[in-house]
DRENDO-1510 file (C-alpha; in Angstrom, 1 decimal, always signed):
<recs>
REC; n; res; u; v; w
REC; 1; MET; -10.9; +7.3; +27.9 .
REC; 2; VAL; -12.3; +8.2; +23.8 .
REC; 3; ALA; -13.8; +11.0; +23.5 .
REC; 4; LEU; -17.7; +11.4; +22.9 .
REC; 5; LEU; -19.4; +13.9; +20.5 .
REC; 6; VAL; -22.9; +14.4; +20.4 .
REC; 7; LEU; -24.8; +14.8; +17.8 .
REC; 8; ALA; -28.4; +16.0; +16.6 .
REC; 9; THR; -31.3; +14.5; +17.5 .
REC; 10; GLY; -32.1; +11.5; +16.2 .
REC; 11; CYS; -28.8; +10.5; +16.7 .
REC; 12; ALA; -26.5; +9.2; +20.2 .
REC; 13; ALA; -22.9; +9.7; +19.6 .
REC; 14; ARG; -20.0; +8.7; +17.6 .
REC; 15; THR; -16.4; +7.7; +18.1 .
REC; 16; THR; -14.0; +10.6; +17.3 .
REC; 17; ASP; -12.0; +7.8; +15.3 .
REC; 18; SER; -15.1; +5.6; +14.1 .
REC; 19; PRO; -16.3; +5.6; +10.9 .
REC; 20; TRP; -19.8; +4.1; +12.6 .
REC; 21; ARG; -22.3; +7.1; +14.1 .
REC; 22; GLU; -24.7; +5.8; +16.2 .
REC; 23; LEU; -28.0; +6.4; +16.0 .
REC; 24; SER; -30.4; +6.5; +18.8 .
REC; 25; PRO; -33.0; +3.3; +19.3 .
REC; 26; PRO; -36.5; +3.1; +17.5 .
REC; 27; GLN; -37.6; +2.9; +21.8 .
REC; 28; ARG; -36.2; +1.7; +25.2 .
REC; 29; ASP; -35.2; -1.9; +25.1 .
REC; 30; ALA; -35.9; -2.3; +21.6 .
REC; 31; ARG; -34.8; -5.3; +19.9 .
REC; 32; VAL; -34.6; -5.4; +16.3 .
REC; 33; LEU; -34.0; -8.6; +13.9 .
REC; 34; GLU; -34.8; -7.3; +10.8 .
REC; 35; PHE; -35.5; -4.3; +8.6 .
REC; 36; VAL; -37.3; -4.1; +5.2 .
REC; 37; ARG; -37.4; -1.8; +2.6 .
REC; 38; THR; -41.1; -0.1; +1.8 .
REC; 39; ALA; -41.4; +2.3; -1.0 .
REC; 40; ASP; -40.9; +5.2; +2.0 .
REC; 41; GLY; -38.3; +3.9; +3.5 .
REC; 42; VAL; -37.6; +0.7; +5.4 .
REC; 43; LEU; -39.2; -0.4; +8.6 .
REC; 44; ALA; -37.1; -2.8; +11.8 .
REC; 45; LEU; -39.0; -5.6; +13.4 .
REC; 46; GLY; -38.2; -7.0; +16.6 .
REC; 47; SER; -39.7; -7.3; +19.7 .
REC; 48; ILE; -39.9; -4.7; +23.1 .
REC; 49; PRO; -39.7; -5.9; +26.7 .
REC; 50; HIS; -43.2; -6.7; +28.3 .
REC; 51; GLY; -43.2; -7.9; +32.2 .
REC; 52; ASP; -41.2; -10.8; +31.7 .
REC; 53; ALA; -41.3; -11.4; +28.3 .
REC; 54; ARG; -41.1; -9.5; +25.0 .
REC; 55; THR; -44.0; -8.3; +22.4 .
REC; 56; PRO; -43.7; -8.0; +18.9 .
REC; 57; ALA; -43.1; -4.4; +17.4 .
REC; 58; ALA; -42.6; -2.5; +14.6 .
REC; 59; TRP; -40.9; +1.1; +13.6 .
REC; 60; ALA; -40.5; +3.2; +10.3 .
REC; 61; SER; -38.4; +5.7; +9.6 .
REC; 62; ALA; -37.5; +7.6; +6.2 .
REC; 63; ASP; -34.1; +7.1; +6.5 .
REC; 64; GLY; -33.2; +5.0; +9.6 .
REC; 65; THR; -32.1; +8.1; +11.7 .
REC; 66; ARG; -35.6; +8.7; +13.3 .
REC; 67; TRP; -38.1; +6.3; +13.9 .
REC; 68; GLN; -42.2; +5.9; +14.3 .
REC; 69; PRO; -43.7; +2.8; +16.1 .
REC; 70; LEU; -46.3; +1.1; +14.4 .
REC; 71; PRO; -49.2; -0.8; +15.6 .
REC; 72; VAL; -48.9; -4.0; +15.4 .
REC; 73; ARG; -52.0; -6.2; +16.4 .
REC; 74; GLY; -51.4; -9.9; +17.1 .
REC; 75; GLU; -54.2; -11.6; +17.3 .
REC; 76; SER; -53.6; -15.0; +18.7 .
REC; 77; PRO; -52.1; -16.0; +22.4 .
REC; 78; TYR; -49.0; -16.5; +20.3 .
REC; 79; ALA; -48.6; -13.3; +18.8 .
REC; 80; LYS; -48.8; -11.4; +21.7 .
REC; 81; LEU; -45.3; -13.4; +22.4 .
REC; 82; ALA; -44.0; -13.8; +19.2 .
REC; 83; GLU; -40.4; -12.1; +18.1 .
REC; 84; LEU; -41.0; -10.4; +14.5 .
REC; 85; ILE; -37.7; -12.1; +13.4 .
REC; 86; SER; -38.2; -11.9; +9.1 .
REC; 87; ALA; -39.9; -10.0; +6.2 .
REC; 88; GLY; -40.5; -8.8; +2.7 .
REC; 89; THR; -42.3; -5.9; +0.7 .
REC; 90; GLY; -44.3; -6.7; -2.3 .
REC; 91; ASP; -48.2; -5.0; -2.8 .
REC; 92; ARG; -48.0; -5.8; +1.1 .
REC; 93; THR; -45.2; -6.8; +3.6 .
REC; 94; VAL; -45.3; -9.8; +4.9 .
REC; 95; VAL; -43.9; -10.9; +8.4 .
REC; 96; LEU; -43.0; -13.6; +10.1 .
REC; 97; GLY; -43.0; -14.0; +13.9 .
REC; 98; ARG; -42.0; -16.5; +16.5 .
REC; 99; SER; -42.4; -17.4; +19.8 .
REC; 100; PHE; -41.8; -20.2; +21.8 .
REC; 101; GLY; -44.2; -22.4; +24.2 .
REC; 102; GLY; -46.4; -25.4; +24.1 .
REC; 103; ALA; -45.5; -28.8; +25.5 .
REC; 104; HIS; -42.3; -29.3; +24.0 .
REC; 105; SER; -41.0; -25.1; +24.0 .
REC; 106; ASN; -41.0; -25.4; +20.2 .
REC; 107; PRO; -40.6; -22.1; +18.1 .
REC; 108; ARG; -44.5; -21.4; +17.0 .
REC; 109; MET; -44.9; -19.4; +14.0 .
REC; 110; THR; -47.0; -16.3; +13.3 .
REC; 111; ILE; -48.3; -14.6; +10.3 .
REC; 112; TRP; -48.2; -11.3; +10.3 .
REC; 113; SER; -49.8; -8.7; +7.1 .
REC; 114; GLY; -49.8; -5.1; +6.8 .
REC; 115; ASP; -48.0; -2.1; +5.1 .
REC; 116; GLY; -46.0; +1.0; +6.7 .
REC; 117; ARG; -49.6; +2.5; +8.8 .
REC; 118; GLY; -49.2; -1.5; +10.7 .
REC; 119; LEU; -49.1; -4.9; +10.7 .
REC; 120; THR; -51.6; -7.4; +11.7 .
REC; 121; GLU; -51.7; -10.8; +12.8 .
REC; 122; TYR; -53.7; -13.7; +10.6 .
REC; 123; PRO; -53.8; -17.1; +12.8 .
REC; 124; GLN; -53.0; -20.0; +10.7 .
REC; 125; ALA; -54.7; -23.6; +11.6 .
REC; 126; MET; -51.8; -25.4; +13.7 .
REC; 127; GLU; -50.8; -27.7; +11.0 .
REC; 128; MET; -50.6; -25.2; +8.7 .
REC; 129; PHE; -46.7; -24.6; +9.9 .
REC; 130; GLY; -46.3; -26.7; +13.0 .
REC; 131; GLY; -47.4; -29.9; +13.7 .
REC; 132; PRO; -46.1; -33.4; +13.8 .
REC; 133; HIS; -44.7; -33.0; +10.3 .
REC; 134; ALA; -42.8; -29.7; +11.0 .
REC; 135; ILE; -39.0; -28.8; +10.6 .
REC; 136; ALA; -39.0; -25.2; +10.3 .
REC; 137; VAL; -39.6; -21.9; +8.8 .
REC; 138; SER; -37.7; -19.7; +8.1 .
REC; 139; ALA; -37.9; -16.8; +6.0 .
REC; 140; ALA; -40.1; -14.3; +4.4 .
REC; 141; ALA; -39.9; -12.8; +0.8 .
REC; 142; ALA; -42.2; -11.1; -1.7 .
REC; 143; LEU; -43.2; -9.9; -4.7 .
REC; 144; GLY; -45.7; -8.3; -6.3 .
REC; 145; GLY; -49.5; -10.1; -5.3 .
REC; 146; THR; -47.1; -13.4; -3.9 .
REC; 147; ASP; -46.5; -13.4; -0.3 .
REC; 148; LEU; -43.3; -16.7; +0.1 .
REC; 149; LEU; -42.2; -18.0; +3.0 .
REC; 150; ILE; -39.1; -21.2; +3.6 .
REC; 151; GLY; -38.2; -24.0; +5.9 .
REC; 152; ASP; -38.5; -27.8; +5.4 .
REC; 153; TRP; -41.7; -30.3; +6.1 .
REC; 154; ASP; -41.6; -33.8; +6.7 .
REC; 155; GLY; -43.2; -34.9; +3.4 .
REC; 156; PRO; -45.6; -37.3; +3.0 .
REC; 157; GLN; -42.9; -39.5; +2.4 .
REC; 158; GLY; -41.3; -39.6; +5.4 .
REC; 159; ARG; -38.6; -37.5; +3.6 .
REC; 160; TYR; -37.1; -34.4; +4.7 .
REC; 161; GLY; -37.0; -31.4; +2.2 .
REC; 162; ALA; -37.7; -28.3; +1.3 .
REC; 163; ALA; -40.7; -26.5; +1.3 .
REC; 164; PHE; -42.5; -23.8; +0.7 .
REC; 165; TRP; -45.9; -21.5; +1.6 .
REC; 166; THR; -47.6; -19.0; -0.6 .
REC; 167; SER; -50.1; -16.3; +0.0 .
REC; 168; GLY; -52.1; -14.0; -2.1 .
REC; 169; ASN; -53.5; -11.7; +0.4 .
REC; 170; GLY; -51.1; -12.2; +3.1 .
REC; 171; ALA; -53.8; -14.2; +5.5 .
REC; 172; ASP; -54.8; -17.4; +3.6 .
REC; 173; TRP; -51.9; -19.3; +3.0 .
REC; 174; GLU; -51.2; -23.0; +1.1 .
REC; 175; ARG; -48.4; -25.2; +1.8 .
REC; 176; HIS; -46.0; -27.0; -1.2 .
REC; 177; ALA; -44.1; -29.5; +0.5 .
REC; 178; GLU; -44.0; -32.0; -2.7 .
REC; 179; ASP; -42.8; -29.4; -4.7 .
REC; 180; PRO; -40.4; -31.2; -7.9 .
REC; 181; ALA; -37.5; -28.9; -7.4 .
REC; 182; LEU; -37.3; -28.1; -3.6 .
REC; 183; SER; -38.4; -31.6; -2.0 .
REC; 184; SER; -36.3; -34.5; -1.2 .
REC; 185; ALA; -35.8; -36.8; -4.4 .
REC; 186; PRO; -34.8; -40.3; -3.1 .
REC; 187; GLY; -31.5; -40.4; -1.9 .
REC; 188; GLU; -30.8; -37.3; -0.8 .
REC; 189; GLN; -32.1; -34.4; +1.7 .
REC; 190; THR; -32.6; -31.1; +1.0 .
REC; 191; GLY; -32.9; -28.0; +2.7 .
REC; 192; ALA; -33.9; -24.2; +2.5 .
REC; 193; ALA; -31.5; -21.5; +4.0 .
REC; 194; ALA; -32.9; -18.4; +3.0 .
REC; 195; VAL; -34.7; -16.7; +0.2 .
REC; 196; THR; -35.2; -13.3; -1.4 .
REC; 197; THR; -36.1; -11.1; -4.8 .
REC; 198; GLY; -34.5; -10.2; -7.5 .
REC; 199; PRO; -34.2; -9.5; -11.4 .
REC; 200; ALA; -36.0; -13.2; -12.3 .
REC; 201; GLY; -38.0; -13.1; -9.5 .
REC; 202; PHE; -37.5; -15.2; -6.1 .
REC; 203; VAL; -34.7; -16.8; -4.9 .
REC; 204; ILE; -33.9; -19.7; -2.7 .
REC; 205; VAL; -30.7; -21.2; -1.6 .
REC; 206; GLY; -30.0; -23.6; +0.5 .
REC; 207; GLU; -28.3; -27.4; -0.1 .
REC; 208; THR; -28.8; -31.3; -0.7 .
REC; 209; LEU; -27.3; -34.0; +0.6 .
REC; 210; ARG; -26.6; -36.6; -1.0 .
REC; 211; ASP; -24.1; -40.0; -0.7 .
REC; 212; ASN; -23.1; -38.0; +2.4 .
REC; 213; VAL; -21.9; -34.4; +0.5 .
REC; 214; LEU; -23.4; -31.6; +0.6 .
REC; 215; ARG; -23.7; -29.9; -2.5 .
REC; 216; PRO; -24.9; -26.3; -2.8 .
REC; 217; LEU; -28.6; -26.1; -4.1 .
REC; 218; GLU; -30.1; -22.8; -5.2 .
REC; 219; TRP; -33.6; -22.2; -6.6 .
REC; 220; THR; -35.1; -19.6; -9.1 .
REC; 221; SER; -39.2; -19.1; -9.6 .
REC; 222; SER; -40.6; -16.2; -11.8 .
REC; 223; ASP; -44.0; -16.6; -10.1 .
REC; 224; GLY; -43.5; -18.4; -6.8 .
REC; 225; ILE; -44.9; -21.2; -7.1 .
REC; 226; ALA; -42.8; -23.3; -10.8 .
REC; 227; TRP; -39.8; -23.8; -9.5 .
REC; 228; GLN; -36.0; -24.6; -11.4 .
REC; 229; ARG; -33.0; -25.9; -9.4 .
REC; 230; HIS; -29.4; -25.4; -10.0 .
REC; 231; GLU; -26.8; -26.8; -8.5 .
REC; 232; LEU; -23.9; -24.8; -7.5 .
REC; 233; ALA; -20.3; -25.5; -7.9 .
REC; 234; GLY; -18.9; -27.4; -5.3 .
REC; 235; SER; -19.2; -29.5; -2.5 .
REC; 236; ASN; -19.4; -30.5; +0.5 .
REC; 237; ALA; -20.6; -26.9; +0.7 .
REC; 238; VAL; -23.9; -25.0; +1.7 .
REC; 239; ALA; -25.9; -22.3; +0.3 .
REC; 240; ALA; -26.9; -19.8; +3.3 .
REC; 241; GLN; -27.7; -16.4; +2.3 .
REC; 242; ILE; -28.3; -14.2; -0.5 .
REC; 243; GLY; -28.7; -10.9; -2.1 .
REC; 244; CYS; -30.2; -9.3; -5.3 .
REC; 245; GLY; -29.6; -6.2; -6.9 .
REC; 246; ALA; -30.4; -4.9; -9.7 .
REC; 247; VAL; -28.4; -6.9; -12.3 .
REC; 248; GLY; -28.2; -10.5; -10.0 .
REC; 249; CYS; -27.3; -11.9; -7.0 .
REC; 250; THR; -24.6; -12.8; -4.9 .
REC; 251; VAL; -25.0; -16.2; -2.8 .
REC; 252; PHE; -22.7; -16.5; +0.5 .
REC; 253; GLY; -22.1; -19.9; +2.7 .
REC; 254; GLN; -19.2; -21.9; +3.7 .
REC; 255; SER; -17.2; -25.0; +3.3 .
REC; 256; ILE; -17.9; -28.3; +5.8 .
REC; 257; GLY; -14.8; -29.5; +7.3 .
REC; 258; ALA; -12.5; -29.4; +10.3 .
REC; 259; GLU; -11.8; -25.6; +9.2 .
REC; 260; GLN; -14.5; -23.8; +7.9 .
REC; 261; HIS; -14.2; -21.4; +5.4 .
REC; 262; LEU; -16.7; -18.4; +4.0 .
REC; 263; LEU; -17.4; -19.1; +0.2 .
REC; 264; CYS; -18.7; -16.5; -2.0 .
REC; 265; TRP; -21.1; -17.7; -6.0 .
REC; 266; PRO; -20.8; -14.5; -7.8 .
REC; 267; SER; -23.3; -16.3; -11.0 .
REC; 268; PRO; -24.8; -20.0; -10.1 .
REC; 269; ASP; -22.6; -21.2; -13.2 .
REC; 270; ALA; -19.4; -19.8; -11.3 .
REC; 271; GLU; -17.2; -21.8; -8.6 .
REC; 272; PRO; -16.9; -20.4; -5.0 .
REC; 273; VAL; -14.2; -17.9; -4.1 .
REC; 274; SER; -13.1; -18.7; -0.6 .
REC; 275; GLY; -12.5; -15.8; +1.9 .
REC; 276; PRO; -12.0; -16.2; +5.7 .
REC; 277; ALA; -11.4; -19.5; +7.3 .
REC; 278; ALA; -12.4; -20.4; +11.2 .
REC; 279; ALA; -12.9; -23.3; +13.3 .
REC; 280; ALA; -17.0; -22.5; +12.8 .
REC; 281; VAL; -18.4; -20.3; +10.2 .
REC; 282; ASP; -22.2; -18.9; +9.8 .
REC; 283; THR; -23.0; -16.3; +7.1 .
REC; 284; LEU; -26.1; -14.6; +8.3 .
REC; 285; GLN; -26.8; -11.9; +5.5 .
REC; 286; VAL; -25.8; -10.6; +2.2 .
REC; 287; VAL; -26.7; -6.8; +0.9 .
REC; 288; PRO; -25.6; -5.6; -2.0 .
REC; 289; THR; -25.0; -2.0; -3.0 .
REC; 290; ALA; -23.7; -0.1; -6.1 .
REC; 291; THR; -20.2; -0.8; -5.8 .
REC; 292; ARG; -19.7; -3.5; -3.3 .
REC; 293; VAL; -21.2; -7.1; -1.7 .
REC; 294; LEU; -21.9; -6.4; +1.9 .
REC; 295; GLY; -21.7; -10.4; +3.8 .
REC; 296; LEU; -22.5; -10.2; +7.7 .
REC; 297; ALA; -21.2; -13.6; +9.3 .
REC; 298; VAL; -20.6; -16.0; +12.6 .
REC; 299; LEU; -16.5; -16.4; +12.9 .
REC; 300; ASP; -15.9; -18.8; +15.6 .
REC; 301; HIS; -18.6; -16.7; +17.6 .
REC; 302; THR; -17.7; -13.5; +16.7 .
REC; 303; VAL; -19.9; -11.5; +13.9 .
REC; 304; ARG; -17.7; -10.1; +11.4 .
REC; 305; LEU; -19.1; -7.6; +8.5 .
REC; 306; GLN; -16.9; -8.7; +4.9 .
REC; 307; SER; -16.6; -7.1; +1.9 .
REC; 308; VAL; -16.6; -8.0; -1.7 .
REC; 309; THR; -16.3; -7.1; -5.5 .
REC; 310; ALA; -19.8; -8.2; -7.1 .
REC; 311; ASN; -17.3; -11.4; -9.0 .
REC; 312; CYS; -16.0; -12.4; -4.9 .
REC; 313; THR; -12.6; -11.1; -5.0 .
REC; 314; ASP; -10.9; -8.5; -3.1 .
REC; 315; TRP; -11.9; -9.6; +0.3 .
REC; 316; GLN; -11.9; -6.7; +3.2 .
REC; 317; SER; -13.1; -6.9; +6.5 .
REC; 318; ILE; -15.2; -3.7; +7.8 .
REC; 319; PRO; -14.4; -3.4; +11.7 .
REC; 320; LEU; -18.0; -3.1; +13.4 .
REC; 321; PRO; -18.8; -0.4; +16.3 .
REC; 322; VAL; -19.3; -3.0; +18.9 .
REC; 323; GLY; -18.8; -6.5; +19.9 .
REC; 324; THR; -22.0; -8.3; +19.2 .
REC; 325; ALA; -24.0; -11.7; +19.1 .
REC; 326; ALA; -26.2; -10.8; +16.4 .
REC; 327; ALA; -26.5; -8.6; +13.9 .
REC; 328; ARG; -28.9; -7.2; +11.1 .
REC; 329; MET; -28.0; -4.6; +8.3 .
REC; 330; VAL; -30.3; -2.4; +5.6 .
REC; 331; ALA; -28.3; -0.5; +2.4 .
REC; 332; LEU; -30.1; +3.3; +2.6 .
REC; 333; PRO; -29.3; +6.1; +0.7 .
REC; 334; SER; -28.2; +7.3; +4.1 .
REC; 335; GLY; -25.7; +4.5; +4.7 .
REC; 336; LEU; -25.2; +1.3; +5.5 .
REC; 337; LEU; -28.0; +0.8; +8.7 .
REC; 338; LEU; -26.9; -2.1; +11.0 .
REC; 339; ALA; -28.4; -3.1; +14.3 .
REC; 340; THR; -26.2; -5.1; +17.0 .
REC; 341; THR; -28.3; -7.6; +19.3 .
REC; 342; ASP; -27.5; -8.8; +22.5 .
REC; 343; ASP; -30.3; -10.8; +24.7 .
REC; 344; ASP; -31.7; -7.5; +26.7 .
REC; 345; ARG; -31.6; -4.6; +23.5 .
REC; 346; SER; -30.1; -3.5; +20.2 .
REC; 347; ARG; -28.4; -0.6; +18.7 .
REC; 348; LEU; -28.5; +1.3; +15.9 .
REC; 349; TRP; -25.2; +2.1; +13.8 .
REC; 350; LEU; -24.7; +4.2; +10.5 .
REC; 351; HIS; -21.7; +4.2; +8.0 .
REC; 352; ALA; -21.3; +5.4; +4.8 .
REC; 353; LEU; -21.6; +2.6; +2.0 .
REC; 354; PRO; -18.7; +0.9; +1.1 .
</recs>
């Protein structure tokens, strides 16, 4: 049996031969589904058990090792059952929550806003994010005073396609389902997969289906309102996640076919670079560091951590500390903070930045 080394307060244990150090969780049985950097450190977002259900929860830390719970004030019935799944930080922190219920047990999205002192839900009209035309609301980002959510919507012409929502105060939202760059034109179907912010503003990645062929797309906007579409190189492929550093952004996605490959685009004009192959590939997250770009992906139902250079070469696999059903990470000055999550709870780990 591998011996365990007991660490100082704020840490749990490290196996003697592992580069991962296990940290104490933010709270007993916490599920951590998202990290977001703030001016004061990092927020962890997710849920905690409450009877037979779970309730939304958030925690703040200066370095990822010691956590303080944040007040989370839900106003609507679905908010009290939500898990917090995506966030972005600009002038304030915008958070997307998700619960399940109603007649069809469809996802019910809740919108939260706040800062390092707490989060408040702002209930929305049912058909702002739901109703008969809703397809998905999937991710959040923020830049300055603009909060942004992305997803997919069944537009007025009956064409399902990429859509986005904007807010200038975190409470009042406007849906944009007919944007000329994002929405589906005749003969195509667009989809938005992920959003972040970079040197030029907001960046969304996704795909378009034309003539039964999937093609990867990237959309950029300096203000979250006016968007430009860029078709990435490659076909029978999708752009699934994006991460941006100080000078540029890296896109991860996958090819579509009997054997799928993890793909990496170092810039919008570059050819994709192929990575590991598997029967099934699902890209989870991209995080640039000062020297490498890290990507979490599910390969044949197993979460893997990949590392590449800024030009998407020199693929390396970094073993995770444990097998896990889901994972989320954030780069901090103290190292790479990782949450591994199974059905009941999350575990936190710290690794030196690759």
